[in-house]
C-alpha positions in Angstrom: -108.3 -15.6 3.0 -106.5 -18.1 4.3 -104.4 -18.9 0.7 -103.3 -15.4 0.9 -101.7 -15.2 4.5 -100.0 -18.3 3.3 -98.4 -16.4 0.2 -98.1 -13.2 2.5 -96.5 -15.7 5.1 -94.3 -17.5 2.1 -93.4 -13.9 0.8 -92.5 -12.5 4.5 -89.8 -15.9 4.9 -88.4 -15.3 1.3 -87.8 -11.7 2.0 -86.1 -12.9 5.6 -84.1 -15.2 3.7 -82.7 -12.7 1.1 -82.0 -9.6 3.9 -79.8 -12.4 5.5 -78.7 -13.0 2.5 -77.6 -9.5 1.3 -75.9 -8.8 4.4 -73.5 -12.2 4.1 -72.7 -10.8 1.1 -71.9 -7.7 1.9 -69.2 -8.1 4.8 -68.1 -10.6 2.6 -66.9 -8.3 -0.2 -66.7 -5.6 3.0 -63.4 -7.6 4.6 -60.5 -8.2 3.0 -57.7 -10.4 4.3 -54.4 -8.9 2.4 -51.7 -12.0 2.6 -47.7 -10.5 3.6 -45.8 -8.7 1.0 -48.5 -8.0 -0.8 -51.1 -4.3 -1.5 -53.9 -4.4 -2.6 -54.9 -0.7 -4.7 -58.7 0.3 -4.3 -60.7 2.3 -6.6 -63.7 3.8 -5.8 -66.3 4.7 -8.3 -63.4 3.7 -11.1 -61.0 6.0 -9.6 -57.7 5.8 -6.9 -58.8 5.5 -3.5 -56.2 4.2 -1.6 -54.3 1.0 -1.2 -55.0 -1.6 1.6 -51.4 -3.0 4.2 -50.8 -6.6 4.5 -54.0 -7.2 7.3 -57.5 -7.2 7.4 -59.1 -4.4 5.4 -62.8 -3.6 5.3 -63.8 -1.6 2.0 -67.4 -0.1 1.1 -69.0 -2.7 -1.2 -70.4 -2.3 -4.4 -69.1 1.2 -4.5 -65.2 0.2 -3.5 -63.0 -2.4 -5.3 -60.2 -3.9 -5.8 -58.0 -3.0 -8.3 -55.1 -4.8 -8.5 -52.7 -6.7 -6.1 -49.6 -6.3 -6.0 -46.7 -8.1 -4.8 -43.9 -5.6 -2.9 -41.4 -8.4 -2.4 -38.2 -8.4 -4.4 -38.4 -9.4 -7.8 -35.5 -10.6 -9.9 -34.6 -10.6 -13.7 -31.9 -12.3 -15.1 -30.8 -13.4 -18.4 -30.7 -10.3 -20.0 -29.2 -10.4 -22.5 -28.3 -6.7 -25.0 -25.5 -6.2 -27.6 -23.7 -3.0 -26.4 -21.3 -0.3 -28.0 -18.3 1.0 -25.3 -16.7 4.2 -26.3 -14.0 2.9 -28.2 -16.5 0.7 -31.0 -16.3 -2.5 -29.3 -19.8 -4.4 -30.0 -19.5 -7.2 -27.8 -22.5 -8.9 -25.1 -23.4 -8.9 -21.6 -25.8 -10.1 -19.4 -27.4 -8.2 -16.9 -29.0 -9.4 -13.3 -31.9 -6.7 -11.8 -33.4 -6.8 -8.4 -36.8 -4.1 -8.0 -39.2 -3.9 -5.7 -42.3 -1.4 -5.8 -43.0 0.6 -3.1 -46.0 2.8 -4.7 -48.2 -0.1 -6.1 -50.4 3.1 -7.4 -48.0 4.2 -9.6 -46.7 1.2 -10.7 -50.6 0.1 -11.6 -51.9 3.0 -13.0 -48.5 4.8 -14.9 -47.8 1.3 -16.7 -49.5 -1.5 -18.2 -46.5 -3.9 -17.5 -43.6 -2.8 -14.5 -41.3 -5.8 -15.9 -41.5 -4.0 -19.6 -40.6 -1.0 -18.3 -37.7 -2.6 -16.3 -36.2 -4.3 -18.7 -36.2 -1.2 -20.7 -34.8 1.0 -18.5 -32.7 -1.2 -17.7 -31.4 -2.0 -21.4 -31.2 2.3 -22.5 -29.7 3.0 -19.5 -26.7 -0.1 -19.4 -26.5 1.1 -23.1 -26.1 4.8 -22.4 -23.5 4.2 -19.6 -21.5 1.6 -21.2 -20.8 4.3 -24.5 -19.1 6.6 -22.1 -16.4 3.3 -21.0 -13.8 1.7 -23.2 -13.6 -2.0 -22.4 -10.5 -2.1 -21.0 -12.1 -0.1 -18.5 -15.3 -2.2 -18.1 -13.2 -5.3 -17.6 -11.0 -3.7 -15.1 -13.4 -1.8 -13.2 -17.1 -3.3 -13.8 -18.4 -2.4 -10.1 -18.0 1.1 -10.7 -19.9 1.2 -14.4 -22.9 -1.0 -12.0 -22.6 1.6 -9.3 -23.5 4.5 -12.2 -26.0 2.4 -13.8 -27.9 1.5 -10.0 -27.7 5.4 -9.4 -29.1 6.5 -13.4 -31.9 3.3 -13.0 -33.2 4.4 -9.4 -33.9 7.9 -10.6 -35.7 6.3 -13.3 -37.6 4.4 -11.3 -38.7 6.6 -8.5 -41.3 8.1 -11.3 -43.2 4.5 -11.0 -42.9 4.1 -7.5 -40.0 1.6 -8.3 -36.8 1.0 -6.2 -33.9 -1.1 -8.5 -31.7 -2.2 -5.4 -29.0 -3.8 -7.6 -28.2 -4.3 -11.5 -25.4 -6.7 -12.4 -23.1 -7.0 -15.5 -22.8 -10.6 -14.9 -21.1 -12.0 -18.2 -18.9 -10.0 -20.9 -19.0 -11.8 -24.1 -16.4 -11.1 -26.4 -16.8 -11.5 -30.6 -13.6 -13.7 -32.0 -12.6 -10.8 -33.8 -12.8 -8.4 -30.7 -10.5 -11.3 -28.7 -7.9 -11.9 -30.7 -7.5 -8.0 -30.9 -7.5 -8.2 -27.3 -4.5 -10.4 -26.8 -2.1 -8.0 -28.8 -3.2 -5.7 -27.1 -2.4 -7.5 -24.1 1.1 -8.8 -25.4 2.2 -5.1 -26.5 1.6 -4.4 -23.5 3.6 -6.8 -21.6 6.6 -6.0 -24.0 5.8 -2.5 -23.1 6.3 -3.3 -19.4 9.2 -5.9 -19.5 11.2 -2.6 -22.0 10.4 0.0 -19.4 11.2 -2.7 -16.5 14.6 -3.4 -17.9 15.4 0.3 -18.4 14.5 1.1 -15.1 16.5 -1.5 -13.7 19.5 -0.7 -16.0 19.4 3.2 -15.1 19.0 1.5 -11.4 22.6 -0.1 -12.2 23.8 2.9 -13.4 23.3 5.2 -10.5 24.2 2.6 -8.0 27.7 2.0 -10.5 28.1 6.2 -9.9 26.9 6.4 -6.0 30.0 3.9 -5.1 32.2 5.3 -7.8 31.4 8.1 -6.1 32.1 7.6 -2.7 35.5 5.6 -3.5 36.5 8.3 -4.6 35.2 10.6 -1.5 37.0 8.1 0.8 40.7 8.3 -1.1 40.3 12.3 -1.1 39.5 11.7 2.8 42.6 9.4 3.4 44.6 11.8 1.1 42.9 14.6 3.4 44.5 12.9 6.8 47.7 12.1 5.7 49.0 15.2 4.4 47.6 16.4 7.8 49.3 14.2 9.9 52.6 15.3 6.9 52.2 18.8 7.9 51.9 18.2 11.9 54.8 16.1 11.2 57.1 18.2 9.9 55.2 21.3 12.0 56.9 19.3 15.4 60.1 18.3 13.2 60.4 22.1 12.2 60.1 23.5 15.7 62.6 20.6 17.6 65.4 22.3 14.6 64.4 25.8 15.5 64.9 25.1 19.3 69.1 24.7 18.6 68.6 21.2 16.9 70.0 22.3 13.4 73.7 20.5 14.6 71.9 17.2 15.3 70.3 17.1 12.4 73.0 17.4 10.0 74.7 14.6 11.7 71.4 12.5 11.4 71.7 12.9 7.7 75.5 12.3 7.2 75.2 9.2 9.7 72.2 7.9 6.7 74.5 8.4 4.4 76.9 6.5 5.9 74.9 3.8 6.4 73.9 3.7 3.0 76.9 3.3 1.4 78.1 0.7 4.3 75.1 -1.0 2.7 76.0 -0.4 -1.1 80.3 -1.5 -0.4 79.0 -5.3 1.7 77.0 -6.3 -1.4 78.1 -9.3 -3.0 77.6 -7.9 -5.9 79.1 -4.5 -5.3 82.5 -4.5 -8.0 82.8 -0.4 -7.7 81.0 1.8 -5.4 80.6 5.0 -6.7 81.4 7.5 -4.0 78.8 11.3 -4.4 81.1 13.8 -3.5 77.9 14.7 -1.1 78.2 11.5 0.8 82.1 11.8 1.3 81.6 15.6 2.8 79.5 13.5 4.9 82.5 11.8 6.3 84.3 15.2 7.1 81.0 16.4 8.7 80.2 13.7 10.6 83.4 14.1 12.4 83.9 17.5 12.4 80.1 17.7 14.3 81.7 14.7 16.8 84.5 17.0 18.0 82.8 20.4 18.4 80.4 18.4 20.5 82.9 16.6 22.9 85.0 19.7 22.4 82.0 21.6 23.7 81.1 18.9 26.0 81.8 19.9 30.2 84.2 17.6 31.7 82.7 14.9 34.4 82.2 15.8 37.6 83.7 12.7 38.8 86.9 12.8 36.8 90.3 13.0 39.6 93.2 15.4 38.3 95.9 13.9 37.2 99.5 14.1 40.1 102.7 13.9 38.5 104.4 10.7 39.4 108.4 11.6 41.1 110.8 10.1 42.1 111.8 9.2 44.9 
């Protein structure tokens, strides 16, 4: 009986130890500490149940299990090279940089086997599709617009797998030697064309300026002639008004006087051997004398002149 009691006491102690061990193991299995920038995908009896966030979390041991530990930090895929064909049928090689982040771990875990392979496949497919829509010159000149188009296409495709593709950049474009020679010839032809256009525009501008200058000169000359004509017309009008006011005889006298002065200058010249006097000039002397006599005859005697008294003999 003592032996049985001893065995019973030993069995009870072992059971207690096993119970304590089971409780400790259960607690250890039920508590999960999720580190920062990670999330745990939990399954219950093999089916997806929930996603554990960073911090201390509890699960039901033996029923629930941690299926996957997923990093939610930004992940970088660089040095991705692929051959592409542009819209103008130029074959070249590009290098890509892709940055993505998992926002729905359950989709990234259960919908695809390898997220990295998925992202690389999406990038290659969509980049080839977008580059096939543009020409090589456009790719070289406006790479940012193409990057935005690629990023938008990748973001739409990543939604189905719980991914956000935050950046997708074409970091390098490598051309073949043949393509480089062809592009150099095209650039040289473009420079020559621009130089020709610039020279033609310069010549055109020069002609336009010369024509404008000539037009301005002619306009100013025409304005000067008009001003001179207006002044002459005004002077002639003033002279005509003066002559109309009983000044005809004075005008004829001035004309005759000018003719006499002109003949005098001819006679005084040392080179004059023979002076020919036109008939109208010789008549000028007669007209001038007649005009002077008429003026003196018509003039009244001066008021201060005293009458002459004849002298008588003593």
